[in-house]
C-alpha positions as CSV (number, residue, x, y, z in Angstrom):
1,M,-0.8,-4.6,33.5
2,K,-2.3,-1.2,33.1
3,T,-4.8,-1.0,30.2
4,T,-3.6,1.4,27.5
5,A,-5.8,3.8,25.5
6,A,-5.3,1.4,22.5
7,L,-6.6,-1.6,24.4
8,R,-9.6,0.4,25.8
9,Y,-10.4,1.5,22.2
10,H,-10.4,-2.0,21.0
11,Q,-12.3,-3.6,23.8
12,H,-15.1,-1.0,24.1
13,K,-18.4,-2.8,23.3
14,P,-18.8,-4.1,20.8
15,A,-15.3,-5.5,20.8
16,G,-13.1,-5.0,17.8
17,K,-13.6,-2.4,15.0
18,L,-16.1,-4.0,12.5
19,S,-19.6,-5.1,12.2
20,I,-21.9,-6.2,9.4
21,Q,-25.0,-4.1,8.4
22,P,-27.6,-5.1,5.8
23,T,-28.0,-2.9,2.8
24,K,-31.6,-3.9,2.0
25,P,-34.7,-3.7,4.2
26,C,-35.7,-6.8,6.1
27,R,-38.7,-5.6,8.1
28,S,-41.7,-7.4,6.6
29,Q,-42.7,-10.8,5.3
30,R,-42.3,-9.5,1.8
31,D,-38.7,-8.3,2.5
32,L,-37.9,-11.6,4.0
33,A,-39.2,-13.5,1.0
34,L,-37.1,-11.3,-1.3
35,A,-33.9,-11.5,0.8
36,Y,-34.0,-15.2,1.3
37,T,-36.3,-18.0,0.2
38,P,-38.0,-18.1,-2.3
39,G,-36.8,-14.8,-3.8
40,V,-33.1,-15.5,-3.5
41,A,-33.5,-18.4,-6.0
42,E,-33.7,-15.9,-8.9
43,P,-30.3,-14.4,-8.5
44,V,-28.8,-17.8,-7.8
45,L,-30.1,-19.2,-11.1
46,A,-29.0,-16.0,-12.9
47,I,-25.4,-16.4,-11.6
48,A,-25.4,-20.1,-12.3
49,R,-26.2,-19.3,-16.0
50,Q,-23.9,-16.3,-16.2
51,P,-21.2,-16.0,-13.4
52,A,-20.6,-12.3,-14.3
53,A,-24.1,-11.6,-13.0
54,A,-22.6,-11.9,-9.5
55,W,-21.3,-8.4,-9.9
56,Q,-24.9,-7.2,-10.4
57,Y,-26.8,-9.2,-7.8
58,T,-24.3,-9.6,-4.9
59,N,-21.8,-7.5,-3.0
60,R,-18.8,-9.0,-4.8
61,G,-18.1,-5.9,-6.8
62,N,-17.5,-3.8,-3.7
63,L,-15.9,-6.5,-1.5
64,V,-12.2,-7.1,-0.7
65,G,-10.8,-9.9,1.3
66,V,-8.0,-8.7,3.7
67,I,-6.0,-11.9,4.2
68,S,-3.0,-12.7,6.4
69,N,-1.3,-15.7,8.0
70,G,0.4,-13.5,10.6
71,T,4.0,-14.3,9.6
72,A,5.2,-10.6,9.4
73,V,2.8,-8.3,11.3
74,L,3.8,-4.7,11.3
75,G,7.1,-4.5,13.1
76,L,6.1,-7.3,15.4
77,G,7.1,-10.3,13.3
78,R,5.6,-13.8,13.3
79,V,2.9,-13.3,15.9
80,G,0.5,-15.8,14.2
81,A,-2.8,-15.6,12.4
82,L,-5.0,-14.9,15.4
83,A,-2.8,-12.1,16.7
84,S,-2.9,-10.4,13.3
85,K,-6.7,-10.0,13.4
86,P,-6.6,-6.4,15.0
87,V,-4.4,-5.3,12.1
88,M,-6.6,-6.9,9.5
89,E,-9.7,-5.4,11.1
90,G,-8.0,-2.0,11.0
91,K,-7.2,-2.4,7.3
92,S,-10.8,-3.2,6.6
93,V,-11.9,0.0,8.5
94,L,-9.6,2.0,6.3
95,F,-11.0,0.5,3.1
96,K,-14.5,1.6,4.2
97,R,-13.6,5.0,5.6
98,F,-11.5,6.2,2.7
99,A,-13.0,4.5,-0.3
100,D,-16.4,3.1,0.8
101,I,-15.1,-0.5,0.0
102,D,-16.5,-3.3,2.2
103,A,-13.8,-5.6,3.4
104,Y,-13.8,-8.9,5.4
105,D,-10.7,-9.8,7.4
106,I,-9.7,-13.4,7.1
107,E,-6.8,-14.8,9.2
108,V,-5.6,-18.2,8.0
109,A,-3.6,-20.5,10.3
110,C,-1.3,-21.8,7.6
111,T,2.4,-21.1,7.0
112,A,2.9,-23.4,3.9
113,A,2.8,-21.2,0.8
114,D,1.1,-23.7,-1.5
115,Q,-1.6,-24.5,1.1
116,L,-2.3,-20.8,1.6
117,V,-2.6,-20.2,-2.1
118,D,-5.1,-23.1,-2.4
119,T,-7.1,-21.8,0.6
120,I,-7.3,-18.2,-0.8
121,A,-8.1,-19.4,-4.3
122,R,-11.0,-21.4,-2.9
123,L,-12.3,-18.3,-1.1
124,A,-11.9,-16.1,-4.2
125,P,-15.5,-16.4,-5.5
126,T,-16.6,-14.3,-2.5
127,F,-14.6,-11.3,-3.3
128,G,-14.0,-8.7,-6.0
129,G,-10.3,-8.3,-4.9
130,I,-7.8,-9.8,-2.5
131,N,-5.6,-7.6,-0.3
132,L,-2.7,-9.8,1.1
133,E,-1.2,-8.4,4.3
134,D,1.6,-9.1,6.6
135,I,2.9,-12.3,5.0
136,A,6.7,-12.9,5.3
137,A,9.1,-12.8,2.4
138,P,9.9,-14.7,0.3
139,D,6.6,-16.6,0.5
140,C,4.7,-13.4,-0.1
141,F,6.2,-13.1,-3.6
142,T,5.3,-16.7,-4.6
143,I,1.8,-16.5,-3.0
144,E,0.9,-13.3,-4.7
145,T,2.3,-14.5,-8.1
146,A,0.5,-17.9,-7.9
147,L,-2.8,-16.2,-7.0
148,Q,-2.5,-13.7,-9.8
149,R,-2.1,-16.5,-12.3
150,R,-5.1,-18.5,-10.9
151,L,-7.6,-15.7,-10.3
152,D,-9.3,-13.2,-12.6
153,I,-9.6,-10.5,-9.8
154,P,-7.0,-8.1,-8.4
155,V,-4.6,-9.7,-6.0
156,F,-2.4,-7.0,-4.2
157,H,0.1,-7.5,-1.4
158,D,0.0,-4.0,0.2
159,D,3.3,-4.5,2.1
160,Q,4.9,-4.8,-1.3
161,H,3.1,-2.6,-3.7
162,G,1.4,-0.1,-1.4
163,T,4.7,0.9,0.1
164,A,6.3,1.1,-3.3
165,I,3.5,3.3,-4.7
166,V,3.5,5.8,-1.9
167,S,7.2,6.0,-1.3
168,G,7.7,6.3,-5.0
169,A,5.6,9.5,-5.0
170,A,7.8,10.9,-2.2
171,L,10.8,10.0,-4.2
172,L,9.5,11.8,-7.4
173,N,8.6,14.9,-5.4
174,G,11.9,14.9,-3.6
175,L,13.7,14.8,-7.0
176,Y,11.4,17.5,-8.3
177,I,12.3,19.8,-5.4
178,T,16.1,19.0,-5.6
179,G,16.2,19.2,-9.4
180,K,17.9,15.8,-9.7
181,N,17.4,13.5,-12.8
182,I,16.0,10.2,-11.7
183,Q,18.2,8.4,-14.2
184,N,21.4,9.7,-12.6
185,I,20.7,9.2,-8.9
186,T,22.2,6.5,-6.7
187,V,19.9,4.7,-4.3
188,V,20.8,2.8,-1.1
189,I,18.2,0.5,0.3
190,N,18.4,-1.1,3.7
191,G,15.9,-4.0,3.9
192,A,15.6,-6.7,1.3
193,G,12.3,-8.2,2.2
194,A,8.9,-7.7,0.6
195,A,8.8,-3.9,0.8
196,G,12.5,-3.3,-0.1
197,I,12.4,-5.5,-3.2
198,R,9.2,-4.1,-4.6
199,C,10.2,-0.5,-3.8
200,A,13.4,-1.1,-5.7
201,E,11.6,-2.6,-8.7
202,H,9.1,0.2,-8.7
203,Y,11.8,2.9,-8.6
204,V,13.5,1.2,-11.5
205,R,10.2,1.4,-13.5
206,L,10.0,5.1,-12.5
207,G,13.4,5.7,-14.1
208,V,16.1,4.7,-11.5
209,R,18.9,2.7,-13.1
210,R,19.1,-0.8,-11.7
211,K,22.9,-0.6,-11.6
212,N,22.6,2.5,-9.3
213,V,20.7,0.6,-6.6
214,T,22.7,-0.9,-3.7
215,M,20.7,-3.1,-1.3
216,F,21.4,-4.5,2.2
217,D,19.8,-7.0,4.5
218,R,20.7,-8.3,7.9
219,T,23.7,-10.1,6.6
220,G,25.1,-7.1,4.7
221,V,25.3,-5.9,1.1
222,I,23.4,-8.0,-1.5
223,H,26.2,-9.2,-3.8
224,H,26.7,-11.8,-6.5
225,D,28.8,-14.2,-4.4
226,R,26.2,-14.7,-1.7
227,S,24.6,-18.1,-1.6
228,N,21.6,-17.2,0.6
229,L,19.7,-14.9,-1.8
230,N,16.3,-15.6,-3.1
231,R,15.6,-15.0,-6.8
232,Y,14.1,-11.6,-6.1
233,Q,17.1,-10.4,-4.2
234,K,19.5,-11.7,-6.9
235,T,18.1,-9.2,-9.4
236,F,19.7,-6.5,-7.2
237,A,22.9,-8.3,-6.4
238,R,26.0,-6.1,-6.9
239,V,29.6,-6.9,-7.7
240,T,31.4,-5.2,-4.8
241,Q,35.0,-5.5,-3.9
242,P,35.6,-4.9,-1.1
243,R,32.3,-5.7,0.5
244,L,30.5,-2.4,1.2
245,T,29.1,-1.5,4.6
246,L,26.0,0.6,4.8
247,A,28.0,3.6,5.9
248,Q,30.3,3.2,2.9
249,A,27.5,2.8,0.5
250,L,25.9,6.0,1.7
251,V,29.0,8.1,0.8
252,G,27.8,10.2,-2.2
253,A,24.4,8.6,-2.4
254,D,21.4,10.7,-3.4
255,V,18.7,8.6,-1.8
256,F,18.4,6.3,1.2
257,L,15.4,4.0,1.6
258,G,15.0,2.2,4.9
259,V,12.5,-0.6,5.3
260,S,14.3,-2.4,8.0
261,V,14.9,-1.7,11.7
262,G,15.1,1.5,13.8
263,N,18.1,3.6,14.6
264,I,20.8,2.1,12.4
265,V,21.6,5.3,10.5
266,S,23.6,8.0,12.2
267,P,23.9,11.7,11.5
268,A,27.5,11.2,10.6
269,M,26.4,8.7,7.8
270,L,23.9,11.2,6.4
271,K,26.6,13.9,6.3
272,T,28.5,11.9,3.7
273,M,25.6,11.7,1.3
274,A,25.4,13.8,-1.8
275,A,24.0,17.4,-1.8
276,R,20.3,17.6,-1.1
277,P,19.9,14.0,-0.2
278,I,16.5,12.3,0.1
279,V,16.0,10.0,3.2
280,L,13.0,7.7,3.3
281,A,13.4,6.1,6.8
282,M,10.2,4.0,7.1
283,A,10.9,1.4,9.8
284,N,8.1,1.2,12.3
285,P,7.6,2.3,15.0
286,D,11.2,3.7,15.1
287,P,12.7,4.9,11.8
288,E,16.2,4.1,10.8
289,I,17.0,7.6,11.9
290,S,14.4,9.9,13.5
291,Y,13.0,12.8,11.5
292,Q,14.3,15.3,14.0
293,L,17.8,13.9,14.1
294,A,18.0,13.7,10.4
295,K,17.0,17.3,9.9
296,Q,19.5,18.3,12.5
297,S,22.3,16.5,10.7
298,R,22.2,18.9,7.7
299,R,20.1,21.7,6.4
300,D,19.7,20.5,2.8
301,I,18.1,17.1,3.6
302,L,14.6,15.9,2.7
303,V,13.2,13.4,5.1
304,A,10.1,11.2,5.2
305,T,9.3,8.5,7.7
306,G,6.4,6.2,8.6
307,R,5.4,8.2,11.6
308,S,2.2,10.3,11.8
309,D,3.7,12.8,14.2
310,C,6.3,14.0,11.7
311,P,6.0,15.7,8.3
312,N,6.0,13.6,5.2
313,Q,4.5,10.4,6.6
314,V,4.8,7.6,4.0
315,N,1.4,6.0,4.8
316,N,0.0,3.2,2.7
317,V,-3.5,4.5,3.3
318,L,-2.7,7.0,0.6
319,G,-2.6,4.1,-1.9
320,F,-4.4,0.9,-1.3
321,P,-8.0,2.1,-0.8
322,F,-7.9,4.2,-4.0
323,V,-6.1,1.6,-6.0
324,F,-8.8,-1.0,-5.2
325,R,-11.6,1.6,-5.7
326,G,-10.4,2.2,-9.3
327,A,-9.8,-1.5,-9.9
328,L,-13.1,-2.6,-8.6
329,D,-15.1,0.0,-10.4
330,V,-13.8,-1.1,-13.8
331,R,-13.8,-4.8,-12.8
332,A,-10.1,-5.1,-13.4
333,R,-8.8,-8.6,-13.8
334,R,-5.6,-7.7,-12.1
335,I,-3.5,-4.7,-10.9
336,T,-0.9,-4.0,-13.6
337,T,2.4,-2.2,-13.4
338,T,0.9,0.7,-15.3
339,M,-1.9,1.0,-12.7
340,K,0.7,1.2,-9.9
341,I,2.8,3.8,-11.7
342,A,-0.4,5.8,-12.4
343,A,-1.2,5.8,-8.7
344,T,2.3,7.0,-7.9
345,W,2.2,9.9,-10.3
346,A,-1.3,10.9,-9.2
347,L,-0.1,11.1,-5.6
348,A,3.0,13.1,-6.6
349,Q,1.1,15.6,-8.7
350,L,-1.6,16.1,-6.2
351,A,0.9,17.1,-3.5
352,R,2.1,19.9,-5.8
353,Q,-1.4,21.5,-6.0
354,P,-2.7,24.1,-3.6
355,V,-4.1,22.5,-0.4
356,P,-7.9,23.0,0.2
357,A,-9.0,24.8,3.4
358,T,-10.8,21.6,4.5
359,V,-7.5,19.8,4.7
360,L,-5.9,22.6,6.7
361,Q,-8.9,22.5,9.1
362,A,-8.7,18.7,9.5
363,Y,-5.0,18.9,10.6
364,H,-5.3,22.2,12.5
365,L,-2.8,23.9,10.2
366,K,-2.7,27.5,9.0
367,Q,-0.9,26.7,5.8
368,L,0.5,23.7,3.9
369,R,2.5,24.2,0.8
370,F,4.4,21.8,-1.5
371,G,8.1,21.6,-0.4
372,P,10.6,19.8,1.8
373,D,8.0,19.3,4.6
374,Y,5.1,18.5,2.4
375,L,6.1,15.8,-0.2
376,L,2.9,13.8,0.0
377,P,-0.9,14.5,0.4
378,K,-2.5,14.1,3.7
379,P,-4.7,11.0,4.2
380,F,-7.8,13.1,4.8
381,D,-7.5,15.0,1.6
382,P,-10.8,14.5,-0.2
383,R,-9.2,14.8,-3.6
384,L,-7.3,11.5,-3.1
385,L,-10.3,9.4,-3.8
386,V,-11.0,11.2,-7.1
387,V,-7.5,11.7,-8.4
388,V,-5.9,8.3,-7.5
389,S,-8.9,6.1,-8.2
390,A,-9.5,7.8,-11.6
391,A,-5.9,7.4,-12.6
392,V,-5.9,3.7,-11.7
393,A,-9.2,3.1,-13.6
394,A,-7.8,4.9,-16.6
395,A,-4.7,2.8,-16.6
396,A,-6.7,-0.4,-16.3
397,I,-8.8,0.6,-19.3
398,N,-5.7,1.5,-21.3
399,D,-4.0,-1.8,-20.3
400,G,-7.0,-3.8,-21.5
401,V,-7.7,-5.4,-18.1
402,A,-10.9,-3.6,-17.4
403,Q,-14.0,-5.8,-17.9
404,H,-16.3,-2.9,-17.3
405,P,-14.8,0.3,-18.8
406,V,-16.2,3.6,-17.6
407,Q,-16.5,7.1,-19.0
408,L,-13.8,8.9,-17.1
409,K,-15.4,12.3,-16.9
410,Q,-18.6,10.8,-15.4
411,Y,-16.6,8.5,-13.2
412,R,-14.7,11.4,-11.7
413,Q,-18.0,13.2,-11.0
414,H,-19.2,10.0,-9.3
415,L,-16.0,9.8,-7.2
416,T,-16.4,13.5,-6.2
417,T,-20.0,12.7,-5.0
418,L,-18.7,9.7,-3.1
419,S,-16.0,11.7,-1.5
420,H,-18.6,14.3,-0.2
421,A,-20.7,11.4,1.1
422,L,-17.8,10.0,3.1
423,N,-17.1,13.5,4.6
424,L,-13.5,13.3,3.5
C-alpha cells in the first residue's frame, strides 16, 4: 500500500507527535540532588501534609489527561484503544500549541463503563483536569457524570461539550445575522449520540425552546413511544403523529444540525426550510450535505461544516484548549454550565470584531469580515486564548468553583503575554 502524506508525517523519526522535555536543569550533581533524591523528599512531605501543595510543587496545575477507550473514534467507530492513540496524541499537541497546556494521552483497554470510571479516578491525582475523548454513547454520559461526582478537578468530554460550545457560537451568530429570535426558532437535529444530545441541551440553555427541537437517530425520529431510547434521548422525545421523516421535519425549520453521517440531506430538502436557514452539517469527513451543494441550493442559506477547506469550520480547537486554560488557572473544581455558555458567547462576540492582520496573513486572505462566510473565529486567531480563557475563568469565579481566583485584568494581561510567546 502506498504510504500517504499523513502516514509519513506520523512515522518520521521520532515516531508519533509528542515527547517529554524537562522544565528544570539537570546538568550537575547539585541539579540531580534537587530533582531527585534527596531534594525531592521536601516537596513529597509538603504534599503529604497539604495535598493542595501539589499545585505549587508539581506539574499538576498545567497537566491534562486525554483519555479514551477507542469506542467512538472520529468517524471511524469502535477501532479500539490502541488505534485511538494517534488521535489522543493529536489532541495533546493542540492543548500545547494553542494554550500551552501539557497533556498526556492515555488509552485504556476497557469497554465496561464502571471499570473505566474506576481506572480514571485512580489516575486522577496525576492531573489538573481530564479530557475524555472518543467514548461511545450512552456510556460517555454515565462515565463523565460519575467522574464529575468523584473528582474535584474538571472532567470534560470534548465530543459532547466542545462540539456544543463551538456550534452554539455559530448558531448565535447565524441568528444575529438573520435577525431571528432564538426563542422562536425550530431546530432539527440528526444524530442522537453524545454530540447531538449535548448540543441540543446547550442550545436550550442558550434560549431555544425544548419543544421546538426535533431529533433523529438511525431508527428515525425520537418520539415518546419508542422503547429503545436512553434517558438522555427521552428528554427530547416528541409526540409525533404521523411519524415524521427527516425531510418532513425540515419543512419550515430554521436550523438543521447534523452530527451523524454524510450525504443524507439533499438540496430539495433544504429548499423547504424557512427563510434564511442555518445549516450546521458537521459529520466527518463528509458532511450531511457539502458546503458547496448547500450554498447552491438557495442564496439565503448560512452553512457551517466540520471541514477546514470550507468557510465556517466548526472546529473544537476553538473551545477545549481555552476552556481548560481558564479552568486550570483558577483551579476550578469542575466545568459548569455557566462556564460553557461563557465560552460560547466569547467565541460568538469575537467573530463580530475586526480581524487582525496577523490572522489574514496566517490564512493568506486579503480580508475577512463577520457575515455568512465568517461565523466563527479562525483557530490561529491570537485573541482566542485571551478572550475565551478569561471568560471561562470569570464564570468559574462567579460560580464559586474556583479554588484560586485571579484578578481578571492582570489575568488577561498574562494571557496576552502567553499568546505572544506561543506565536499565535
